[in-house]
Biotite code that builds the C-alpha atoms (Angstrom):
import biotite.structure as struc

atoms = struc.array([
    struc.Atom([0.843, 2.410, -5.252], chain_id="A", res_id=1, res_name="MET", atom_name="CA", element="C"),
    struc.Atom([0.170, -0.869, -7.025], chain_id="A", res_id=2, res_name="VAL", atom_name="CA", element="C"),
    struc.Atom([0.705, -1.695, -10.718], chain_id="A", res_id=3, res_name="LEU", atom_name="CA", element="C"),
    struc.Atom([-1.484, -4.447, -12.146], chain_id="A", res_id=4, res_name="ARG", atom_name="CA", element="C"),
    struc.Atom([-1.847, -5.918, -15.618], chain_id="A", res_id=5, res_name="TRP", atom_name="CA", element="C"),
    struc.Atom([-5.543, -6.803, -15.742], chain_id="A", res_id=6, res_name="VAL", atom_name="CA", element="C"),
    struc.Atom([-6.664, -9.601, -18.099], chain_id="A", res_id=7, res_name="ASP", atom_name="CA", element="C"),
    struc.Atom([-3.786, -8.791, -20.462], chain_id="A", res_id=8, res_name="GLY", atom_name="CA", element="C"),
    struc.Atom([-5.710, -5.820, -21.860], chain_id="A", res_id=9, res_name="LYS", atom_name="CA", element="C"),
    struc.Atom([-5.063, -2.964, -19.460], chain_id="A", res_id=10, res_name="ARG", atom_name="CA", element="C"),
    struc.Atom([-2.582, -1.634, -16.971], chain_id="A", res_id=11, res_name="ALA", atom_name="CA", element="C"),
    struc.Atom([-3.937, -0.168, -13.767], chain_id="A", res_id=12, res_name="ARG", atom_name="CA", element="C"),
    struc.Atom([-2.119, 1.762, -11.067], chain_id="A", res_id=13, res_name="ILE", atom_name="CA", element="C"),
    struc.Atom([-3.930, 2.578, -7.844], chain_id="A", res_id=14, res_name="ASP", atom_name="CA", element="C"),
    struc.Atom([-2.784, 5.619, -5.879], chain_id="A", res_id=15, res_name="PHE", atom_name="CA", element="C"),
    struc.Atom([-3.659, 6.468, -2.258], chain_id="A", res_id=16, res_name="LYS", atom_name="CA", element="C"),
    struc.Atom([-2.798, 9.668, -0.400], chain_id="A", res_id=17, res_name="ASN", atom_name="CA", element="C"),
    struc.Atom([-2.085, 10.105, 3.319], chain_id="A", res_id=18, res_name="ALA", atom_name="CA", element="C"),
    struc.Atom([-5.775, 10.902, 3.959], chain_id="A", res_id=19, res_name="ALA", atom_name="CA", element="C"),
    struc.Atom([-6.807, 7.563, 2.422], chain_id="A", res_id=20, res_name="GLY", atom_name="CA", element="C"),
    struc.Atom([-8.288, 9.048, -0.772], chain_id="A", res_id=21, res_name="GLN", atom_name="CA", element="C"),
    struc.Atom([-7.777, 6.876, -3.823], chain_id="A", res_id=22, res_name="THR", atom_name="CA", element="C"),
    struc.Atom([-7.609, 7.391, -7.563], chain_id="A", res_id=23, res_name="ILE", atom_name="CA", element="C"),
    struc.Atom([-6.488, 5.071, -10.317], chain_id="A", res_id=24, res_name="ASP", atom_name="CA", element="C"),
    struc.Atom([-4.883, 5.309, -13.716], chain_id="A", res_id=25, res_name="TYR", atom_name="CA", element="C"),
    struc.Atom([-6.074, 2.724, -16.224], chain_id="A", res_id=26, res_name="THR", atom_name="CA", element="C"),
    struc.Atom([-4.330, 2.486, -19.578], chain_id="A", res_id=27, res_name="GLY", atom_name="CA", element="C"),
    struc.Atom([-5.757, 0.250, -22.288], chain_id="A", res_id=28, res_name="PHE", atom_name="CA", element="C"),
    struc.Atom([-3.283, -1.873, -24.232], chain_id="A", res_id=29, res_name="LEU", atom_name="CA", element="C"),
    struc.Atom([-5.771, -2.652, -26.993], chain_id="A", res_id=30, res_name="THR", atom_name="CA", element="C"),
    struc.Atom([-7.659, -0.746, -29.680], chain_id="A", res_id=31, res_name="ASN", atom_name="CA", element="C"),
    struc.Atom([-10.532, -1.671, -31.987], chain_id="A", res_id=32, res_name="ASN", atom_name="CA", element="C"),
    struc.Atom([-8.344, -0.520, -34.894], chain_id="A", res_id=33, res_name="ASP", atom_name="CA", element="C"),
    struc.Atom([-5.413, -2.981, -35.164], chain_id="A", res_id=34, res_name="PRO", atom_name="CA", element="C"),
    struc.Atom([-3.239, -0.259, -36.734], chain_id="A", res_id=35, res_name="SER", atom_name="CA", element="C"),
    struc.Atom([-3.529, 1.783, -33.505], chain_id="A", res_id=36, res_name="LYS", atom_name="CA", element="C"),
    struc.Atom([-2.591, -0.938, -30.986], chain_id="A", res_id=37, res_name="VAL", atom_name="CA", element="C"),
    struc.Atom([1.111, -0.091, -31.056], chain_id="A", res_id=38, res_name="GLU", atom_name="CA", element="C"),
    struc.Atom([0.377, 3.595, -30.354], chain_id="A", res_id=39, res_name="ALA", atom_name="CA", element="C"),
    struc.Atom([-1.938, 2.616, -27.462], chain_id="A", res_id=40, res_name="ALA", atom_name="CA", element="C"),
    struc.Atom([0.722, 0.372, -25.928], chain_id="A", res_id=41, res_name="VAL", atom_name="CA", element="C"),
    struc.Atom([3.422, 3.055, -26.375], chain_id="A", res_id=42, res_name="ASN", atom_name="CA", element="C"),
    struc.Atom([1.191, 5.662, -24.693], chain_id="A", res_id=43, res_name="ARG", atom_name="CA", element="C"),
    struc.Atom([0.535, 3.399, -21.680], chain_id="A", res_id=44, res_name="VAL", atom_name="CA", element="C"),
    struc.Atom([4.167, 2.380, -21.364], chain_id="A", res_id=45, res_name="MET", atom_name="CA", element="C"),
    struc.Atom([5.231, 6.049, -21.546], chain_id="A", res_id=46, res_name="GLY", atom_name="CA", element="C"),
    struc.Atom([2.884, 6.890, -18.684], chain_id="A", res_id=47, res_name="THR", atom_name="CA", element="C"),
    struc.Atom([4.158, 3.974, -16.595], chain_id="A", res_id=48, res_name="ILE", atom_name="CA", element="C"),
    struc.Atom([7.749, 5.042, -17.317], chain_id="A", res_id=49, res_name="SER", atom_name="CA", element="C"),
    struc.Atom([7.024, 8.617, -16.114], chain_id="A", res_id=50, res_name="ARG", atom_name="CA", element="C"),
    struc.Atom([5.419, 7.227, -12.948], chain_id="A", res_id=51, res_name="ILE", atom_name="CA", element="C"),
    struc.Atom([8.420, 4.977, -12.278], chain_id="A", res_id=52, res_name="CYS", atom_name="CA", element="C"),
    struc.Atom([10.860, 7.862, -12.790], chain_id="A", res_id=53, res_name="THR", atom_name="CA", element="C"),
    struc.Atom([8.952, 10.086, -10.353], chain_id="A", res_id=54, res_name="ALA", atom_name="CA", element="C"),
    struc.Atom([8.765, 7.197, -7.865], chain_id="A", res_id=55, res_name="ALA", atom_name="CA", element="C"),
    struc.Atom([12.546, 6.846, -7.954], chain_id="A", res_id=56, res_name="GLY", atom_name="CA", element="C"),
    struc.Atom([12.750, 3.579, -9.824], chain_id="A", res_id=57, res_name="THR", atom_name="CA", element="C"),
    struc.Atom([13.124, 2.252, -13.359], chain_id="A", res_id=58, res_name="ASP", atom_name="CA", element="C"),
    struc.Atom([10.279, 0.763, -15.403], chain_id="A", res_id=59, res_name="MET", atom_name="CA", element="C"),
    struc.Atom([12.409, -2.202, -16.540], chain_id="A", res_id=60, res_name="LYS", atom_name="CA", element="C"),
    struc.Atom([13.186, -3.016, -12.914], chain_id="A", res_id=61, res_name="LYS", atom_name="CA", element="C"),
    struc.Atom([9.498, -2.780, -11.941], chain_id="A", res_id=62, res_name="VAL", atom_name="CA", element="C"),
    struc.Atom([8.353, -4.953, -14.853], chain_id="A", res_id=63, res_name="LEU", atom_name="CA", element="C"),
    struc.Atom([11.041, -7.601, -14.190], chain_id="A", res_id=64, res_name="SER", atom_name="CA", element="C"),
    struc.Atom([9.127, -9.137, -11.281], chain_id="A", res_id=65, res_name="LYS", atom_name="CA", element="C"),
    struc.Atom([5.445, -10.047, -11.197], chain_id="A", res_id=66, res_name="SER", atom_name="CA", element="C"),
    struc.Atom([3.058, -12.204, -9.204], chain_id="A", res_id=67, res_name="VAL", atom_name="CA", element="C"),
    struc.Atom([-0.023, -13.886, -10.697], chain_id="A", res_id=68, res_name="ASP", atom_name="CA", element="C"),
    struc.Atom([-3.295, -13.216, -8.901], chain_id="A", res_id=69, res_name="ASP", atom_name="CA", element="C"),
    struc.Atom([-6.989, -12.628, -9.554], chain_id="A", res_id=70, res_name="THR", atom_name="CA", element="C"),
    struc.Atom([-9.316, -9.712, -8.861], chain_id="A", res_id=71, res_name="VAL", atom_name="CA", element="C"),
    struc.Atom([-13.061, -10.056, -8.454], chain_id="A", res_id=72, res_name="THR", atom_name="CA", element="C"),
    struc.Atom([-15.214, -7.598, -10.399], chain_id="A", res_id=73, res_name="TYR", atom_name="CA", element="C"),
    struc.Atom([-19.002, -7.563, -10.848], chain_id="A", res_id=74, res_name="GLN", atom_name="CA", element="C"),
    struc.Atom([-18.479, -9.655, -13.985], chain_id="A", res_id=75, res_name="SER", atom_name="CA", element="C"),
    struc.Atom([-16.488, -12.256, -12.054], chain_id="A", res_id=76, res_name="GLY", atom_name="CA", element="C"),
    struc.Atom([-12.881, -13.172, -11.370], chain_id="A", res_id=77, res_name="GLU", atom_name="CA", element="C"),
    struc.Atom([-10.275, -11.713, -13.705], chain_id="A", res_id=78, res_name="VAL", atom_name="CA", element="C"),
    struc.Atom([-6.613, -12.800, -13.902], chain_id="A", res_id=79, res_name="PRO", atom_name="CA", element="C"),
    struc.Atom([-4.038, -10.111, -13.054], chain_id="A", res_id=80, res_name="VAL", atom_name="CA", element="C"),
    struc.Atom([-0.285, -9.775, -12.847], chain_id="A", res_id=81, res_name="GLU", atom_name="CA", element="C"),
    struc.Atom([0.813, -7.627, -9.911], chain_id="A", res_id=82, res_name="ILE", atom_name="CA", element="C"),
    struc.Atom([4.145, -5.790, -10.107], chain_id="A", res_id=83, res_name="TYR", atom_name="CA", element="C"),
    struc.Atom([5.274, -5.177, -6.515], chain_id="A", res_id=84, res_name="PRO", atom_name="CA", element="C"),
    struc.Atom([8.183, -2.902, -7.519], chain_id="A", res_id=85, res_name="GLY", atom_name="CA", element="C"),
    struc.Atom([6.015, 0.226, -7.049], chain_id="A", res_id=86, res_name="LEU", atom_name="CA", element="C"),
    struc.Atom([4.464, -0.801, -3.756], chain_id="A", res_id=87, res_name="LYS", atom_name="CA", element="C"),
    struc.Atom([5.170, 1.772, -1.077], chain_id="A", res_id=88, res_name="GLY", atom_name="CA", element="C"),
    struc.Atom([6.751, 4.251, -3.511], chain_id="A", res_id=89, res_name="LYS", atom_name="CA", element="C"),
    struc.Atom([5.686, 7.886, -3.203], chain_id="A", res_id=90, res_name="LYS", atom_name="CA", element="C"),
    struc.Atom([5.295, 10.690, -5.723], chain_id="A", res_id=91, res_name="LEU", atom_name="CA", element="C"),
    struc.Atom([3.125, 13.680, -6.546], chain_id="A", res_id=92, res_name="TYR", atom_name="CA", element="C"),
    struc.Atom([0.389, 13.521, -9.169], chain_id="A", res_id=93, res_name="ILE", atom_name="CA", element="C"),
    struc.Atom([-1.865, 16.221, -10.595], chain_id="A", res_id=94, res_name="THR", atom_name="CA", element="C"),
    struc.Atom([-5.522, 15.827, -11.484], chain_id="A", res_id=95, res_name="THR", atom_name="CA", element="C"),
    struc.Atom([-8.001, 17.650, -13.670], chain_id="A", res_id=96, res_name="THR", atom_name="CA", element="C"),
    struc.Atom([-11.796, 17.726, -13.482], chain_id="A", res_id=97, res_name="THR", atom_name="CA", element="C"),
    struc.Atom([-13.699, 15.648, -16.045], chain_id="A", res_id=98, res_name="VAL", atom_name="CA", element="C"),
    struc.Atom([-17.437, 15.499, -16.679], chain_id="A", res_id=99, res_name="ILE", atom_name="CA", element="C"),
    struc.Atom([-18.945, 12.260, -18.020], chain_id="A", res_id=100, res_name="GLU", atom_name="CA", element="C"),
    struc.Atom([-22.479, 11.073, -18.676], chain_id="A", res_id=101, res_name="ALA", atom_name="CA", element="C"),
    struc.Atom([-23.864, 8.128, -16.733], chain_id="A", res_id=102, res_name="ASP", atom_name="CA", element="C"),
    struc.Atom([-23.828, 4.924, -18.809], chain_id="A", res_id=103, res_name="ASP", atom_name="CA", element="C"),
    struc.Atom([-27.451, 4.116, -17.993], chain_id="A", res_id=104, res_name="LYS", atom_name="CA", element="C"),
    struc.Atom([-28.965, 7.614, -17.833], chain_id="A", res_id=105, res_name="ASP", atom_name="CA", element="C"),
    struc.Atom([-27.533, 10.187, -20.294], chain_id="A", res_id=106, res_name="PRO", atom_name="CA", element="C"),
    struc.Atom([-29.301, 12.989, -18.379], chain_id="A", res_id=107, res_name="LYS", atom_name="CA", element="C"),
    struc.Atom([-27.202, 12.212, -15.298], chain_id="A", res_id=108, res_name="LYS", atom_name="CA", element="C"),
    struc.Atom([-23.562, 13.323, -15.177], chain_id="A", res_id=109, res_name="VAL", atom_name="CA", element="C"),
    struc.Atom([-20.553, 12.538, -13.035], chain_id="A", res_id=110, res_name="TRP", atom_name="CA", element="C"),
    struc.Atom([-17.919, 15.100, -12.116], chain_id="A", res_id=111, res_name="VAL", atom_name="CA", element="C"),
    struc.Atom([-14.696, 13.346, -11.232], chain_id="A", res_id=112, res_name="LYS", atom_name="CA", element="C"),
    struc.Atom([-10.970, 13.818, -10.947], chain_id="A", res_id=113, res_name="GLN", atom_name="CA", element="C"),
    struc.Atom([-8.710, 12.309, -13.598], chain_id="A", res_id=114, res_name="GLU", atom_name="CA", element="C"),
    struc.Atom([-4.948, 11.903, -13.406], chain_id="A", res_id=115, res_name="ILE", atom_name="CA", element="C"),
    struc.Atom([-2.922, 14.169, -15.693], chain_id="A", res_id=116, res_name="ASP", atom_name="CA", element="C"),
    struc.Atom([-0.746, 11.484, -17.269], chain_id="A", res_id=117, res_name="THR", atom_name="CA", element="C"),
    struc.Atom([1.751, 13.985, -18.667], chain_id="A", res_id=118, res_name="ARG", atom_name="CA", element="C"),
    struc.Atom([3.006, 15.162, -15.275], chain_id="A", res_id=119, res_name="HIS", atom_name="CA", element="C"),
    struc.Atom([4.382, 13.202, -12.344], chain_id="A", res_id=120, res_name="PHE", atom_name="CA", element="C"),
    struc.Atom([6.768, 14.580, -9.717], chain_id="A", res_id=121, res_name="PHE", atom_name="CA", element="C"),
    struc.Atom([9.135, 13.071, -7.175], chain_id="A", res_id=122, res_name="ASP", atom_name="CA", element="C"),
    struc.Atom([9.166, 13.995, -3.479], chain_id="A", res_id=123, res_name="LEU", atom_name="CA", element="C"),
    struc.Atom([11.399, 16.994, -4.254], chain_id="A", res_id=124, res_name="LYS", atom_name="CA", element="C"),
    struc.Atom([8.625, 18.206, -6.590], chain_id="A", res_id=125, res_name="LYS", atom_name="CA", element="C"),
    struc.Atom([10.806, 17.542, -9.654], chain_id="A", res_id=126, res_name="ARG", atom_name="CA", element="C"),
    struc.Atom([9.452, 16.567, -13.061], chain_id="A", res_id=127, res_name="SER", atom_name="CA", element="C"),
    struc.Atom([11.131, 13.820, -15.091], chain_id="A", res_id=128, res_name="GLY", atom_name="CA", element="C"),
    struc.Atom([13.230, 16.414, -16.926], chain_id="A", res_id=129, res_name="LEU", atom_name="CA", element="C"),
    struc.Atom([14.227, 18.056, -13.639], chain_id="A", res_id=130, res_name="GLU", atom_name="CA", element="C"),
    struc.Atom([15.131, 14.634, -12.198], chain_id="A", res_id=131, res_name="ILE", atom_name="CA", element="C"),
    struc.Atom([17.300, 13.806, -15.220], chain_id="A", res_id=132, res_name="SER", atom_name="CA", element="C"),
    struc.Atom([18.957, 17.250, -14.901], chain_id="A", res_id=133, res_name="SER", atom_name="CA", element="C"),
    struc.Atom([19.654, 16.407, -11.238], chain_id="A", res_id=134, res_name="ASP", atom_name="CA", element="C"),
    struc.Atom([18.442, 19.741, -9.890], chain_id="A", res_id=135, res_name="ILE", atom_name="CA", element="C"),
    struc.Atom([17.927, 20.012, -6.141], chain_id="A", res_id=136, res_name="ASP", atom_name="CA", element="C"),
    struc.Atom([14.281, 21.100, -6.093], chain_id="A", res_id=137, res_name="GLU", atom_name="CA", element="C"),
    struc.Atom([11.524, 21.202, -8.702], chain_id="A", res_id=138, res_name="GLY", atom_name="CA", element="C"),
    struc.Atom([10.604, 24.515, -10.320], chain_id="A", res_id=139, res_name="GLN", atom_name="CA", element="C"),
    struc.Atom([7.524, 23.559, -12.370], chain_id="A", res_id=140, res_name="THR", atom_name="CA", element="C"),
    struc.Atom([5.164, 21.546, -10.167], chain_id="A", res_id=141, res_name="MET", atom_name="CA", element="C"),
    struc.Atom([3.348, 24.454, -8.503], chain_id="A", res_id=142, res_name="ASP", atom_name="CA", element="C"),
    struc.Atom([2.483, 26.084, -11.845], chain_id="A", res_id=143, res_name="GLY", atom_name="CA", element="C"),
    struc.Atom([1.380, 22.811, -13.427], chain_id="A", res_id=144, res_name="ILE", atom_name="CA", element="C"),
    struc.Atom([-0.688, 21.934, -10.360], chain_id="A", res_id=145, res_name="GLU", atom_name="CA", element="C"),
    struc.Atom([-2.407, 25.345, -10.417], chain_id="A", res_id=146, res_name="GLU", atom_name="CA", element="C"),
    struc.Atom([-3.222, 24.972, -14.118], chain_id="A", res_id=147, res_name="GLU", atom_name="CA", element="C"),
    struc.Atom([-4.569, 21.437, -13.552], chain_id="A", res_id=148, res_name="ALA", atom_name="CA", element="C"),
    struc.Atom([-6.857, 22.630, -10.744], chain_id="A", res_id=149, res_name="LYS", atom_name="CA", element="C"),
    struc.Atom([-8.485, 25.082, -13.152], chain_id="A", res_id=150, res_name="GLY", atom_name="CA", element="C"),
    struc.Atom([-8.934, 22.535, -15.958], chain_id="A", res_id=151, res_name="THR", atom_name="CA", element="C"),
    struc.Atom([-12.487, 21.261, -16.413], chain_id="A", res_id=152, res_name="ILE", atom_name="CA", element="C"),
    struc.Atom([-13.345, 19.230, -19.515], chain_id="A", res_id=153, res_name="ASN", atom_name="CA", element="C"),
    struc.Atom([-16.025, 16.921, -20.817], chain_id="A", res_id=154, res_name="ILE", atom_name="CA", element="C"),
    struc.Atom([-14.750, 13.371, -21.359], chain_id="A", res_id=155, res_name="GLY", atom_name="CA", element="C"),
    struc.Atom([-14.084, 12.741, -25.052], chain_id="A", res_id=156, res_name="TYR", atom_name="CA", element="C"),
    struc.Atom([-16.912, 10.179, -25.387], chain_id="A", res_id=157, res_name="LYS", atom_name="CA", element="C"),
    struc.Atom([-19.427, 12.619, -23.905], chain_id="A", res_id=158, res_name="HIS", atom_name="CA", element="C"),
    struc.Atom([-18.749, 15.920, -25.688], chain_id="A", res_id=159, res_name="THR", atom_name="CA", element="C"),
    struc.Atom([-22.107, 15.879, -27.515], chain_id="A", res_id=160, res_name="ALA", atom_name="CA", element="C"),
    struc.Atom([-24.112, 15.128, -24.350], chain_id="A", res_id=161, res_name="ASN", atom_name="CA", element="C"),
    struc.Atom([-26.329, 18.106, -23.453], chain_id="A", res_id=162, res_name="VAL", atom_name="CA", element="C"),
    struc.Atom([-26.307, 17.321, -19.713], chain_id="A", res_id=163, res_name="ALA", atom_name="CA", element="C"),
    struc.Atom([-22.482, 17.329, -19.750], chain_id="A", res_id=164, res_name="CYS", atom_name="CA", element="C"),
    struc.Atom([-22.426, 20.610, -21.682], chain_id="A", res_id=165, res_name="GLN", atom_name="CA", element="C"),
    struc.Atom([-24.844, 22.149, -19.158], chain_id="A", res_id=166, res_name="THR", atom_name="CA", element="C"),
    struc.Atom([-22.730, 20.960, -16.190], chain_id="A", res_id=167, res_name="LYS", atom_name="CA", element="C"),
    struc.Atom([-19.579, 22.354, -17.818], chain_id="A", res_id=168, res_name="LEU", atom_name="CA", element="C"),
    struc.Atom([-21.321, 25.715, -18.237], chain_id="A", res_id=169, res_name="ALA", atom_name="CA", element="C"),
    struc.Atom([-22.397, 25.646, -14.574], chain_id="A", res_id=170, res_name="GLN", atom_name="CA", element="C"),
    struc.Atom([-18.878, 24.875, -13.372], chain_id="A", res_id=171, res_name="LEU", atom_name="CA", element="C"),
    struc.Atom([-17.101, 27.381, -15.612], chain_id="A", res_id=172, res_name="THR", atom_name="CA", element="C"),
    struc.Atom([-19.698, 30.152, -15.774], chain_id="A", res_id=173, res_name="GLY", atom_name="CA", element="C"),
    struc.Atom([-19.792, 29.894, -19.576], chain_id="A", res_id=174, res_name="ALA", atom_name="CA", element="C"),
    struc.Atom([-22.832, 29.658, -21.810], chain_id="A", res_id=175, res_name="GLN", atom_name="CA", element="C"),
    struc.Atom([-23.790, 26.060, -22.666], chain_id="A", res_id=176, res_name="PRO", atom_name="CA", element="C"),
    struc.Atom([-23.405, 24.888, -26.231], chain_id="A", res_id=177, res_name="VAL", atom_name="CA", element="C"),
    struc.Atom([-26.871, 24.183, -27.582], chain_id="A", res_id=178, res_name="VAL", atom_name="CA", element="C"),
    struc.Atom([-27.314, 21.871, -30.542], chain_id="A", res_id=179, res_name="ASN", atom_name="CA", element="C"),
    struc.Atom([-29.167, 23.802, -33.203], chain_id="A", res_id=180, res_name="GLN", atom_name="CA", element="C"),
    struc.Atom([-32.040, 21.973, -34.892], chain_id="A", res_id=181, res_name="ALA", atom_name="CA", element="C"),
    struc.Atom([-31.724, 21.563, -38.647], chain_id="A", res_id=182, res_name="ALA", atom_name="CA", element="C"),
    struc.Atom([-33.623, 24.064, -40.763], chain_id="A", res_id=183, res_name="ALA", atom_name="CA", element="C"),
    struc.Atom([-37.044, 22.865, -41.794], chain_id="A", res_id=184, res_name="SER", atom_name="CA", element="C"),
    struc.Atom([-37.709, 22.121, -45.446], chain_id="A", res_id=185, res_name="THR", atom_name="CA", element="C"),
    struc.Atom([-40.062, 25.142, -45.500], chain_id="A", res_id=186, res_name="GLU", atom_name="CA", element="C"),
    struc.Atom([-36.983, 27.391, -45.210], chain_id="A", res_id=187, res_name="ASP", atom_name="CA", element="C"),
    struc.Atom([-35.348, 25.945, -48.333], chain_id="A", res_id=188, res_name="ILE", atom_name="CA", element="C"),
    struc.Atom([-36.011, 27.519, -51.711], chain_id="A", res_id=189, res_name="ASP", atom_name="CA", element="C"),
    struc.Atom([-36.681, 24.830, -54.336], chain_id="A", res_id=190, res_name="ASP", atom_name="CA", element="C"),
    struc.Atom([-34.040, 26.488, -56.496], chain_id="A", res_id=191, res_name="GLY", atom_name="CA", element="C"),
    struc.Atom([-31.397, 25.611, -53.864], chain_id="A", res_id=192, res_name="ASP", atom_name="CA", element="C"),
    struc.Atom([-31.935, 21.858, -54.193], chain_id="A", res_id=193, res_name="ILE", atom_name="CA", element="C"),
])
């Protein structure tokens, strides 16, 4: 597990399981609305704190040591700060299924796993509350994991996309939501205007 501050605008944590599968959490520390920046930062820091607790460490300790580096993306090299305090730490995460439209082709959709940022568990399967209560073994992880496995949503930016709605219906067995066309002007009585 690696925590990186990428270009001062986002925090990214990469997770890898024993089978080599990877998933990342990316939290944005900015917002187009200046009045919402503090809430965005608090949300990201809360998630990082829950991850640190489940990993058996403290966020302040993790954030106290960093190394400057760069990462190469398609757009070029980007400066990053790497926080090695989480490297090699282990924990359990849960994921849900999210459907998103392709950026270039709105008729194409992606079905992917997304980290449930509300729930992280230590190696004894304990939640943050169970860790702070110092119980021997977690009691909630199995139920939360089962609920997460059954959760399928459309990503918030893509809820109006018809292809995403159709894929959600296919995956859940529900009827797709169809956007109704507006009534034609022939259906409106002149007295109603």
